[in-house]
DSSP file (Angstrom, degrees, kcal/mol; ACC not computed):
  #  RESIDUE AA STRUCTURE BP1 BP2  ACC     N-H-->O    O-->H-N    N-H-->O    O-->H-N    TCO  KAPPA ALPHA  PHI   PSI    X-CA   Y-CA   Z-CA
    1    1 A M              0   0    0      0, 0.0     7,-1.4     0, 0.0     2,-0.4   0.000 360.0 360.0 360.0 152.4    8.8  -18.0   51.7
    2    2 A R  E     +A    7   0A   0      5,-0.2     5,-0.2     3,-0.0     7,-0.0  -0.961 360.0 164.9-124.9 140.2   12.4  -16.8   51.6
    3    3 A N  E >   -A    6   0A   0      3,-1.3     3,-0.5    -2,-0.4    23,-0.0  -0.916  51.1 -98.3-142.2 169.2   15.6  -18.7   52.1
    4    4 A P  T 3  S+     0   0    0      0, 0.0     3,-0.1     0, 0.0    -2,-0.0   0.746 119.3  54.4 -64.4 -21.8   19.3  -18.0   51.4
    5    5 A I  T 3  S-     0   0    0      1,-0.3    17,-0.3    20,-0.1     2,-0.3   0.818 121.5 -72.1 -82.7 -30.7   19.2  -19.9   48.1
    6    6 A G  E <   -A    3   0A   0     -3,-0.5    -3,-1.3    14,-0.1     2,-0.3  -0.982  58.0 -54.9 164.6-171.3   16.3  -17.9   46.5
    7    7 A N  E     +A    2   0A   0     12,-0.4    12,-0.5    -2,-0.3     2,-0.3  -0.765  46.1 176.7 -98.2 145.8   12.6  -17.4   46.6
    8    8 A W  E     -B   18   0B   0     -7,-1.4     2,-0.4    -2,-0.3    10,-0.2  -0.987  14.8-152.2-145.0 154.3   10.0  -20.1   46.2
    9    9 A K  E     -B   17   0B   0      8,-1.8     8,-1.7    -2,-0.3     2,-0.5  -0.992   6.2-149.6-130.6 130.7    6.3  -20.2   46.4
   10   10 A L  E     +B   16   0B   0     -2,-0.4     2,-0.4     6,-0.2     6,-0.2  -0.889  25.5 178.8-101.6 126.6    4.2  -23.1   47.4
   11   11 A C  E  >  -B   15   0B   0      4,-1.7     4,-0.8    -2,-0.5    -2,-0.0  -0.976  38.9  -8.2-132.3 140.8    0.8  -23.3   45.6
   12   12 A Y  T >4 S-     0   0    0     -2,-0.4     3,-3.0     2,-0.2     2,-0.4   0.872 102.8 -51.6  52.0 109.3   -2.2  -25.5   45.6
   13   13 A V  T 34 S-     0   0    0      1,-0.3    -1,-0.1    -3,-0.1    -3,-0.0  -0.029 128.0  -5.7  38.7 -83.4   -2.3  -28.8   47.4
   14   14 A D  T 34 S+     0   0    0     -2,-0.4     2,-0.4    -4,-0.0    -1,-0.3   0.210 101.4 111.4-126.7  16.1    0.9  -30.5   46.0
   15   15 A D  E <<  -B   11   0B   0     -3,-3.0    -4,-1.7    -4,-0.8     2,-0.5  -0.780  42.9-168.4 -93.8 133.9    2.2  -28.1   43.4
   16   16 A I  E     -B   10   0B   0     -2,-0.4     2,-0.5    -6,-0.2    -6,-0.2  -0.985   1.1-169.8-121.5 122.7    5.5  -26.3   44.0
   17   17 A V  E     -B    9   0B   0     -8,-1.7    -8,-1.8    -2,-0.5     2,-0.5  -0.958   9.5-156.8-113.4 121.9    6.4  -23.4   41.7
   18   18 A I  E     -B    8   0B   0     -2,-0.5     2,-0.6   -10,-0.2   -10,-0.2  -0.874  13.4-178.1-105.2 125.1    9.9  -22.1   42.1
   19   19 A F        +     0   0    0     -2,-0.5   -12,-0.4   -12,-0.5     2,-0.3  -0.961  35.4 128.3-116.0 107.9   10.8  -18.6   41.0
   20   20 A S        -     0   0    0     -2,-0.6   -14,-0.1   -14,-0.1     4,-0.1  -0.987  69.5-121.3-157.5 157.3   14.5  -18.2   41.7
   21   21 A Q  S    S+     0   0    0     -2,-0.3   -15,-0.1     1,-0.3    -1,-0.1   0.761 119.9  31.9 -72.6 -24.6   17.8  -17.2   40.2
   22   22 A N  S  > S+     0   0    0    -17,-0.3     4,-1.8     1,-0.1     3,-0.4  -0.625  70.6 165.1-128.8  71.3   19.0  -20.7   41.1
   23   23 A P  H  > S+     0   0    0      0, 0.0     4,-2.8     0, 0.0     5,-0.2   0.836  75.5  57.1 -62.4 -32.2   16.0  -23.0   40.8
   24   24 A K  H  > S+     0   0    0      2,-0.2     4,-2.3     1,-0.2     5,-0.1   0.887 107.0  48.9 -67.1 -37.0   18.1  -26.2   40.9
   25   25 A D  H  > S+     0   0    0     -3,-0.4     4,-2.0     2,-0.2    -1,-0.2   0.901 112.3  48.3 -66.0 -39.7   19.6  -25.2   44.2
   26   26 A T  H  X S+     0   0    0     -4,-1.8     4,-2.1     2,-0.2    -2,-0.2   0.925 111.7  49.6 -64.2 -44.6   16.2  -24.4   45.7
   27   27 A K  H  X S+     0   0    0     -4,-2.8     4,-2.5     1,-0.2    -2,-0.2   0.897 108.6  52.9 -61.0 -41.5   14.9  -27.7   44.4
   28   28 A A  H  X S+     0   0    0     -4,-2.3     4,-0.9     2,-0.2    -1,-0.2   0.893 108.0  51.7 -60.8 -40.3   17.9  -29.6   45.9
   29   29 A L  H >< S+     0   0    0     -4,-2.0     3,-0.5     1,-0.2     4,-0.4   0.920 114.0  42.9 -61.7 -45.1   17.1  -27.9   49.3
   30   30 A L  H >X S+     0   0    0     -4,-2.1     4,-2.7     1,-0.2     3,-1.4   0.831 103.8  66.4 -68.6 -32.7   13.5  -29.1   49.1
   31   31 A D  H 3< S+     0   0    0     -4,-2.5    -1,-0.2     1,-0.3    -2,-0.2   0.755  88.5  67.7 -63.5 -25.3   14.5  -32.5   47.8
   32   32 A H  T << S+     0   0    0     -4,-0.9    -1,-0.3    -3,-0.5    -2,-0.2   0.839 118.2  21.3 -62.0 -31.2   16.1  -33.3   51.2
   33   33 A R  T <4 S+     0   0    0     -3,-1.4     2,-0.3    -4,-0.4    -2,-0.2   0.747 125.5  42.9-108.7 -32.1   12.7  -33.2   52.8
   34   34 A Y  S  < S-     0   0    0     -4,-2.7     2,-1.0     2,-0.0    -1,-0.2  -0.871  75.7-120.2-121.7 149.6   10.2  -33.9   50.0
   35   35 A N        -     0   0    0     -2,-0.3     2,-0.6    -3,-0.1    -4,-0.1  -0.785  34.0-170.8 -88.3 101.0   10.1  -36.3   47.1
   36   36 A I        +     0   0    0     -2,-1.0     3,-0.1     1,-0.1    -5,-0.0  -0.850   7.8 179.8 -99.6 121.6    9.9  -33.9   44.1
   37   37 A R        +     0   0    0     -2,-0.6     2,-0.5     1,-0.2    -1,-0.1   0.828  58.1  41.3 -95.2 -35.9    9.2  -35.8   40.9
   38   38 A D        +     0   0    0      1,-0.1    -1,-0.2     2,-0.1     0, 0.0  -0.956  40.9 168.2-127.2 125.7    9.0  -33.3   38.1
   39   39 A E        +     0   0    0     -2,-0.5     3,-0.1    -3,-0.1    -1,-0.1  -0.003  34.5 140.4-119.9  29.8   11.1  -30.3   37.4
   40   40 A S        -     0   0    0      1,-0.1     2,-0.1     0, 0.0    -2,-0.1  -0.260  64.3 -84.6 -70.0 159.5   10.0  -29.5   33.9
   41   41 A A        -     0   0    0      1,-0.1     2,-0.4     2,-0.0    -1,-0.1  -0.409  48.5-111.7 -64.3 138.0    9.5  -26.0   32.7
   42   42 A L        +     0   0    0      1,-0.2     3,-0.1    -2,-0.1    -1,-0.1  -0.589  47.2 159.1 -74.6 123.1    6.1  -24.7   33.6
   43   43 A Q        +     0   0    0     -2,-0.4     7,-2.6     1,-0.4     2,-0.3   0.580  66.1  27.6-118.0 -17.7    3.9  -24.2   30.5
   44   44 A W  E     +C   49   0C   0      5,-0.3    -1,-0.4     3,-0.0     2,-0.3  -0.979  61.0 165.4-150.0 127.3    0.3  -24.2   31.9
   45   45 A Y  E >   -C   48   0C   0      3,-2.3     3,-1.9    -2,-0.3    -3,-0.0  -0.899  69.2 -22.7-152.7 120.0   -0.9  -23.2   35.4
   46   46 A F  T 3  S-     0   0    0     -2,-0.3     3,-0.1     1,-0.3    77,-0.0   0.854 128.0 -45.3  49.7  42.3   -4.4  -22.5   36.7
   47   47 A G  T 3  S+     0   0    0      1,-0.3    18,-0.5    18,-0.0     2,-0.5   0.438 114.4 116.0  86.0  -0.3   -5.7  -21.7   33.2
   48   48 A Q  E <   -C   45   0C   0     -3,-1.9    -3,-2.3    16,-0.1     2,-0.4  -0.861  60.1-138.2-102.9 133.3   -2.8  -19.5   32.2
   49   49 A G  E     -CD  44  61C   0     12,-3.6    12,-1.8    -2,-0.5     2,-0.4  -0.735  25.8-161.4 -81.6 137.9   -0.4  -20.4   29.4
   50   50 A L  E     + D   0  60C   0     -7,-2.6     2,-0.3    -2,-0.4    10,-0.2  -0.958  15.2 170.5-124.3 141.0    3.2  -19.6   30.5
   51   51 A S  E     - D   0  59C   0      8,-2.0     8,-3.4    -2,-0.4     2,-0.3  -0.995  30.6-119.5-148.0 147.8    6.3  -19.1   28.4
   52   52 A N  E     - D   0  58C   0     -2,-0.3     6,-0.2     6,-0.2     2,-0.2  -0.653  25.0-147.3 -86.0 138.5    9.8  -17.9   29.0
   53   53 A L    >   -     0   0    0      4,-3.1     3,-1.7    -2,-0.3    -1,-0.0  -0.630  27.7-107.7 -98.4 164.0   11.1  -14.8   27.2
   54   54 A D  T 3  S+     0   0    0      1,-0.3    -1,-0.1    -2,-0.2    -2,-0.0   0.791 116.5  59.9 -61.8 -29.5   14.7  -14.3   26.1
   55   55 A D  T 3  S-     0   0    0      1,-0.1    -1,-0.3     2,-0.0     3,-0.1   0.366 122.4-101.2 -84.8   7.4   15.2  -11.6   28.8
   56   56 A G  S <  S+     0   0    0     -3,-1.7    -2,-0.1     1,-0.3     2,-0.1   0.374  85.2 123.4  91.8  -4.0   14.4  -14.1   31.6
   57   57 A C        -     0   0    0     -5,-0.0    -4,-3.1     1,-0.0     2,-0.4  -0.396  58.0-126.1 -83.5 167.2   10.9  -12.8   32.2
   58   58 A M  E     -D   52   0C   0     -6,-0.2     2,-0.4    -2,-0.1    -6,-0.2  -0.945  14.5-150.3-118.8 137.7    7.8  -15.0   31.9
   59   59 A K  E     -D   51   0C   0     -8,-3.4    -8,-2.0    -2,-0.4     2,-0.3  -0.854  10.3-162.6-105.9 138.6    4.8  -14.2   29.7
   60   60 A T  E     +D   50   0C   0     -2,-0.4     2,-0.3   -10,-0.2   -10,-0.2  -0.898  11.8 171.1-117.1 151.4    1.3  -15.3   30.6
   61   61 A D  E     -D   49   0C   0    -12,-1.8   -12,-3.6    -2,-0.3     4,-0.2  -0.982  30.9-147.7-153.0 162.1   -1.8  -15.6   28.4
   62   62 A A     >  +     0   0    0     -2,-0.3     4,-2.7   -14,-0.2     5,-0.2   0.194  64.4 111.6-113.5  13.2   -5.3  -17.0   28.6
   63   63 A A  H  > S+     0   0    0      1,-0.2     4,-2.5     2,-0.2     5,-0.2   0.895  80.0  45.5 -61.3 -43.9   -5.8  -18.0   25.0
   64   64 A K  H  > S+     0   0    0      2,-0.2     4,-2.8     1,-0.2     5,-0.2   0.914 113.4  50.4 -68.3 -40.6   -5.8  -21.8   25.6
   65   65 A Y  H  > S+     0   0    0    -18,-0.5     4,-2.6     2,-0.2    -2,-0.2   0.929 112.1  48.1 -60.4 -45.1   -8.2  -21.4   28.6
   66   66 A I  H  X S+     0   0    0     -4,-2.7     4,-2.7     2,-0.2     5,-0.2   0.934 112.7  47.6 -62.0 -46.6  -10.6  -19.2   26.5
   67   67 A K  H  X S+     0   0    0     -4,-2.5     4,-2.6    -5,-0.2    -2,-0.2   0.935 114.1  46.5 -61.4 -46.6  -10.5  -21.7   23.6
   68   68 A N  H  X S+     0   0    0     -4,-2.8     4,-2.2     1,-0.2    -1,-0.2   0.893 113.9  48.7 -61.6 -40.6  -11.2  -24.7   25.9
   69   69 A T  H  X S+     0   0    0     -4,-2.6     4,-2.4    -5,-0.2     5,-0.2   0.913 112.1  47.4 -67.7 -43.5  -14.0  -22.9   27.7
   70   70 A I  H  X S+     0   0    0     -4,-2.7     4,-2.8     2,-0.2     5,-0.2   0.927 112.2  50.6 -63.2 -44.8  -15.7  -21.7   24.5
   71   71 A D  H  X S+     0   0    0     -4,-2.6     4,-2.5    -5,-0.2     5,-0.2   0.922 111.2  49.3 -57.4 -44.4  -15.4  -25.3   23.1
   72   72 A M  H  X S+     0   0    0     -4,-2.2     4,-2.3     1,-0.2    -2,-0.2   0.924 113.6  44.0 -63.3 -46.3  -17.0  -26.7   26.3
   73   73 A F  H  X S+     0   0    0     -4,-2.4     4,-2.1     2,-0.2     6,-0.4   0.889 114.1  50.8 -66.9 -39.4  -19.9  -24.3   26.3
   74   74 A E  H  X>S+     0   0    0     -4,-2.8     4,-1.4    -5,-0.2     5,-0.7   0.918 114.4  43.2 -66.1 -41.2  -20.5  -24.7   22.6
   75   75 A Q  H  <5S+     0   0    0     -4,-2.5    -2,-0.2    -5,-0.2    -1,-0.2   0.903 116.1  47.4 -70.2 -40.5  -20.6  -28.5   22.8
   76   76 A R  H  <5S+     0   0    0     -4,-2.3    -2,-0.2    -5,-0.2    -1,-0.2   0.843 128.6  22.4 -69.3 -33.8  -22.7  -28.6   26.0
   77   77 A H  H  <5S-     0   0    0     -4,-2.1    -1,-0.2    -5,-0.2    -2,-0.2   0.329  98.3-118.8-121.4   6.6  -25.3  -26.1   24.8
   78   78 A S  T  <5 +     0   0    0     -4,-1.4     2,-0.2     1,-0.2    -3,-0.2   0.901  65.8 142.4  54.7  45.2  -25.1  -26.2   21.0
   79   79 A W      < -     0   0    0     -5,-0.7     2,-0.4    -6,-0.4    -1,-0.2  -0.590  51.5-138.2-104.9 169.0  -24.2  -22.5   20.8
   80   80 A S    >   +     0   0    0     -2,-0.2     3,-0.6     1,-0.1   -10,-0.0  -0.862  27.3 166.3-127.8  98.7  -21.9  -20.6   18.6
   81   81 A L  G >   +     0   0    0     -2,-0.4     3,-1.2     1,-0.2    -1,-0.1   0.604  63.1  79.8 -85.8 -12.3  -20.0  -18.1   20.8
   82   82 A R  G 3  S+     0   0    0      1,-0.2    -1,-0.2    -3,-0.1   -12,-0.0   0.481  74.2  78.7 -76.6  -0.2  -17.4  -17.2   18.1
   83   83 A T  G <  S+     0   0    0     -3,-0.6     2,-0.4     2,-0.0    -1,-0.2   0.575  76.6  87.5 -83.4  -8.6  -19.8  -14.9   16.3
   84   84 A F    <   -     0   0    0     -3,-1.2    -3,-0.0     1,-0.1     0, 0.0  -0.775  51.2-173.2 -98.7 133.6  -19.3  -12.0   18.8
   85   85 A D  S    S+     0   0    0     -2,-0.4    -1,-0.1     1,-0.2    -3,-0.0   0.767  75.0  28.1 -91.2 -28.3  -16.5   -9.5   18.4
   86   86 A T  S    S-     0   0    0      1,-0.1    -1,-0.2    42,-0.0     3,-0.1  -0.937  74.4-126.1-131.2 154.6  -16.9   -7.7   21.7
   87   87 A P  S    S+     0   0    0      0, 0.0     2,-0.4     0, 0.0    -1,-0.1   0.741  98.2  25.0 -72.9 -21.2  -18.2   -8.8   25.1
   88   88 A L  S    S-     0   0    0      4,-0.0    43,-0.0    -3,-0.0     2,-0.0  -0.972  84.7-119.7-146.2 125.9  -20.7   -6.0   25.3
   89   89 A A    >   -     0   0    0     -2,-0.4     3,-1.6     1,-0.1     0, 0.0  -0.336  26.0-120.5 -65.1 147.0  -22.3   -4.0   22.5
   90   90 A E  T 3  S+     0   0    0      1,-0.3    -1,-0.1     3,-0.0     0, 0.0   0.819 112.5  49.6 -58.0 -33.9  -21.7   -0.3   22.5
   91   91 A S  T 3  S+     0   0    0      2,-0.0    -1,-0.3     0, 0.0     2,-0.1   0.534  84.6 113.9 -87.5  -5.0  -25.4    0.5   22.8
   92   92 A D    <   +     0   0    0     -3,-1.6    -4,-0.0     1,-0.0     0, 0.0  -0.429  36.5 172.0 -68.9 138.0  -26.1   -1.9   25.7
   93   93 A S        -     0   0    0     -2,-0.1    -3,-0.0     2,-0.0    -2,-0.0  -0.840  29.1-132.1-146.6 105.9  -27.0   -0.2   28.9
   94   94 A P        +     0   0    0      0, 0.0     2,-0.2     0, 0.0     3,-0.0  -0.336  44.4 147.2 -60.2 135.3  -28.2   -2.4   31.8
   95   95 A G        -     0   0    0     -2,-0.0     2,-0.2     1,-0.0    -2,-0.0  -0.770  53.0 -35.9-149.0-167.4  -31.4   -1.1   33.3
   96   96 A M        -     0   0    0     -2,-0.2     2,-0.5     2,-0.0    -1,-0.0  -0.448  56.1-162.1 -65.4 127.2  -34.6   -2.2   35.0
   97   97 A D        +     0   0    0     -2,-0.2    -1,-0.0     1,-0.1     0, 0.0  -0.958  17.9 179.7-116.4 124.6  -35.7   -5.4   33.5
   98   98 A T        +     0   0    0     -2,-0.5    -1,-0.1     2,-0.0     3,-0.1   0.293  45.1 116.7-106.8   9.4  -39.3   -6.5   34.1
   99   99 A S  S    S-     0   0    0      1,-0.1    -2,-0.1     0, 0.0     0, 0.0  -0.199  77.4 -75.4 -70.7 170.3  -39.0   -9.8   32.1
  100  100 A Q        -     0   0    0      1,-0.1    -1,-0.1    43,-0.1     3,-0.1  -0.261  51.8-102.4 -66.3 152.8  -39.5  -13.2   33.7
  101  101 A E        -     0   0    0      1,-0.1    42,-0.3    -3,-0.1    -1,-0.1  -0.362  44.7 -98.4 -67.6 154.0  -36.8  -14.7   35.9
  102  102 A C        -     0   0    0     40,-2.3    -1,-0.1     1,-0.1    41,-0.0  -0.334  39.3 -99.8 -69.2 154.0  -34.7  -17.4   34.3
  103  103 A A    >>  -     0   0    0      1,-0.1     4,-2.4    -3,-0.1     3,-0.8  -0.419  42.9-102.9 -65.6 153.0  -35.4  -21.0   34.9
  104  104 A P  H 3> S+     0   0    0      0, 0.0     4,-2.2     0, 0.0     5,-0.1   0.847 122.3  51.0 -51.1 -40.7  -33.0  -22.5   37.6
  105  105 A Q  H 3> S+     0   0    0      1,-0.2     4,-1.8     2,-0.2     5,-0.1   0.853 111.5  47.9 -68.0 -33.1  -30.8  -24.3   35.0
  106  106 A D  H <> S+     0   0    0     -3,-0.8     4,-2.5     2,-0.2    -1,-0.2   0.866 110.0  52.4 -73.9 -35.5  -30.5  -21.0   33.0
  107  107 A A  H  X S+     0   0    0     -4,-2.4     4,-2.3     2,-0.2    -2,-0.2   0.913 109.9  49.3 -63.8 -41.4  -29.6  -19.1   36.1
  108  108 A T  H  X S+     0   0    0     -4,-2.2     4,-2.2    -5,-0.2    -2,-0.2   0.908 110.2  50.5 -63.3 -42.8  -26.9  -21.6   36.9
  109  109 A L  H  X S+     0   0    0     -4,-1.8     4,-2.4     2,-0.2    -2,-0.2   0.925 109.6  50.3 -60.1 -46.1  -25.6  -21.4   33.4
  110  110 A F  H  X S+     0   0    0     -4,-2.5     4,-2.3     1,-0.2    -2,-0.2   0.922 110.8  49.8 -58.7 -44.6  -25.4  -17.5   33.6
  111  111 A Q  H  X S+     0   0    0     -4,-2.3     4,-2.3     1,-0.2    -1,-0.2   0.870 109.7  51.5 -63.1 -38.1  -23.6  -17.8   36.9
  112  112 A Q  H  X S+     0   0    0     -4,-2.2     4,-2.3     2,-0.2    -1,-0.2   0.915 110.0  48.8 -63.7 -42.9  -21.1  -20.3   35.4
  113  113 A I  H  X S+     0   0    0     -4,-2.4     4,-2.4     1,-0.2    -2,-0.2   0.914 111.6  49.1 -66.1 -40.9  -20.4  -17.9   32.5
  114  114 A I  H  X S+     0   0    0     -4,-2.3     4,-2.6     2,-0.2    -1,-0.2   0.896 109.6  53.3 -64.9 -38.5  -19.9  -15.0   34.9
  115  115 A G  H  X S+     0   0    0     -4,-2.3     4,-2.1     2,-0.2    -2,-0.2   0.902 108.3  49.3 -62.6 -40.3  -17.5  -17.2   36.9
  116  116 A V  H  X S+     0   0    0     -4,-2.3     4,-2.5     2,-0.2    -2,-0.2   0.933 111.7  49.7 -62.0 -45.9  -15.5  -18.0   33.8
  117  117 A G  H  X S+     0   0    0     -4,-2.4     4,-2.1     1,-0.2    -2,-0.2   0.898 109.5  50.6 -61.5 -40.2  -15.3  -14.2   33.0
  118  118 A Q  H  X S+     0   0    0     -4,-2.6     4,-2.1     1,-0.2    -1,-0.2   0.889 110.1  49.7 -65.4 -37.9  -14.2  -13.4   36.6
  119  119 A W  H  X S+     0   0    0     -4,-2.1     4,-2.2     2,-0.2    -2,-0.2   0.898 108.4  53.9 -66.9 -40.2  -11.4  -16.0   36.3
  120  120 A L  H  <>S+     0   0    0     -4,-2.5     5,-3.0     1,-0.2    -2,-0.2   0.902 109.3  47.9 -59.5 -41.9  -10.3  -14.5   33.0
  121  121 A V  H ><5S+     0   0    0     -4,-2.1     3,-1.3     3,-0.2    -1,-0.2   0.917 109.9  53.6 -63.6 -42.2  -10.1  -11.1   34.6
  122  122 A T  H 3<5S+     0   0    0     -4,-2.1    -2,-0.2     1,-0.3    -1,-0.2   0.870 109.2  48.0 -61.0 -38.5   -8.1  -12.6   37.4
  123  123 A I  T 3<5S-     0   0    0     -4,-2.2    -1,-0.3    -5,-0.1    -2,-0.2   0.295 136.2 -74.1 -92.9  12.8   -5.5  -14.2   35.1
  124  124 A G  T < 5S+     0   0    0     -3,-1.3     2,-1.7    -4,-0.2     3,-0.2   0.435  91.0 122.4 124.3  -3.6   -5.0  -11.1   33.1
  125  125 A R    > < +     0   0    0     -5,-3.0     3,-1.6     1,-0.2     4,-0.1  -0.464  26.1 156.5 -89.0  66.9   -7.9  -10.3   30.7
  126  126 A Y  G >   +     0   0    0     -2,-1.7     3,-1.4     1,-0.3     4,-0.4   0.697  58.1  76.5 -64.3 -21.1   -8.5   -6.8   32.2
  127  127 A D  G 3  S+     0   0    0      1,-0.3    -1,-0.3    -3,-0.2     4,-0.2   0.677  97.9  44.4 -67.5 -16.6  -10.1   -5.6   29.0
  128  128 A I  G <> S+     0   0    0     -3,-1.6     4,-2.6     1,-0.1    -1,-0.3   0.348  83.1 101.8-106.9   7.1  -13.3   -7.5   29.9
  129  129 A A  H <> S+     0   0    0     -3,-1.4     4,-2.6     1,-0.2     5,-0.2   0.897  80.6  49.7 -58.4 -46.1  -13.4   -6.4   33.6
  130  130 A F  H  > S+     0   0    0     -4,-0.4     4,-2.6     1,-0.2    -1,-0.2   0.932 113.4  46.0 -60.3 -46.8  -16.1   -3.8   33.1
  131  131 A T  H  > S+     0   0    0     -4,-0.2     4,-2.6     2,-0.2     5,-0.2   0.927 114.3  46.8 -63.0 -46.6  -18.4   -6.1   31.2
  132  132 A V  H  X S+     0   0    0     -4,-2.6     4,-2.3     1,-0.2    -1,-0.2   0.912 114.4  47.7 -63.3 -42.6  -18.0   -9.0   33.6
  133  133 A T  H  X S+     0   0    0     -4,-2.6     4,-0.7    -5,-0.2    -1,-0.2   0.909 112.0  50.2 -65.2 -42.4  -18.6   -6.7   36.6
  134  134 A T  H >< S+     0   0    0     -4,-2.6     3,-0.8    -5,-0.2    -2,-0.2   0.940 115.9  41.5 -60.2 -49.3  -21.6   -5.1   35.0
  135  135 A L  H >< S+     0   0    0     -4,-2.6     3,-1.9     1,-0.2    -1,-0.2   0.816 103.9  66.6 -71.1 -30.6  -23.2   -8.5   34.2
  136  136 A S  H >< S+     0   0    0     -4,-2.3     3,-1.6     1,-0.3     4,-0.3   0.686  83.4  75.3 -67.2 -15.6  -22.2  -10.0   37.5
  137  137 A R  T << S+     0   0    0     -3,-0.8     3,-0.3    -4,-0.7    -1,-0.3   0.716  94.6  52.7 -65.1 -18.6  -24.6   -7.7   39.3
  138  138 A F  T <  S+     0   0    0     -3,-1.9     3,-0.5    -4,-0.2    -1,-0.3   0.282  76.6 103.4-101.5  10.2  -27.4   -9.8   37.9
  139  139 A C  S <  S+     0   0    0     -3,-1.6    -1,-0.2     1,-0.2   -28,-0.1   0.844  76.3  55.1 -63.9 -34.8  -26.1  -13.2   39.2
  140  140 A A  S    S+     0   0    0     -3,-0.3    -1,-0.2    -4,-0.3    -2,-0.1   0.823 129.5  10.9 -69.8 -29.6  -28.5  -13.5   42.1
  141  141 A N  S    S-     0   0    0     -3,-0.5    -1,-0.2    -4,-0.1    -2,-0.2  -0.435  80.1-175.8-147.9  66.7  -31.6  -13.1   39.9
  142  142 A P              0   0    0      0, 0.0   -40,-2.3     0, 0.0   -35,-0.1  -0.304 360.0 360.0 -69.3 152.3  -30.8  -13.3   36.2
  143  143 A R              0   0    0    -42,-0.3   -43,-0.1   -37,-0.1   -40,-0.1   0.341 360.0 360.0-124.2 360.0  -33.5  -12.7   33.7
């Protein structure tokens, strides 16, 4: 939305994120109509870490989301995901697989992992896009 004071963006249910040259003026305009409780600097939003740079720009990263997600999967399934250096080995080549289909709970787990990967690509981890896209082709019937 655009107004004379600056730009603002309304996101997700009750969160308001203001990007403006004069955020306090924009907040004051909104405060006339809505009860806005917190105007702290944004540090975490939808899985992205956010930090302000000296030049006024904002930097995003997914490090905390990745760490939390790996911790969750490792605890839930007694795995060690930290042993892999790359998401897909250089020699891997998806092809026709004639092995048995996964059990329903394993298929669901595979789909969850692909969903996490897709969200990581969405929030800026473009380096894993090819791998996630390649593996996501098998979501309907993982083996």
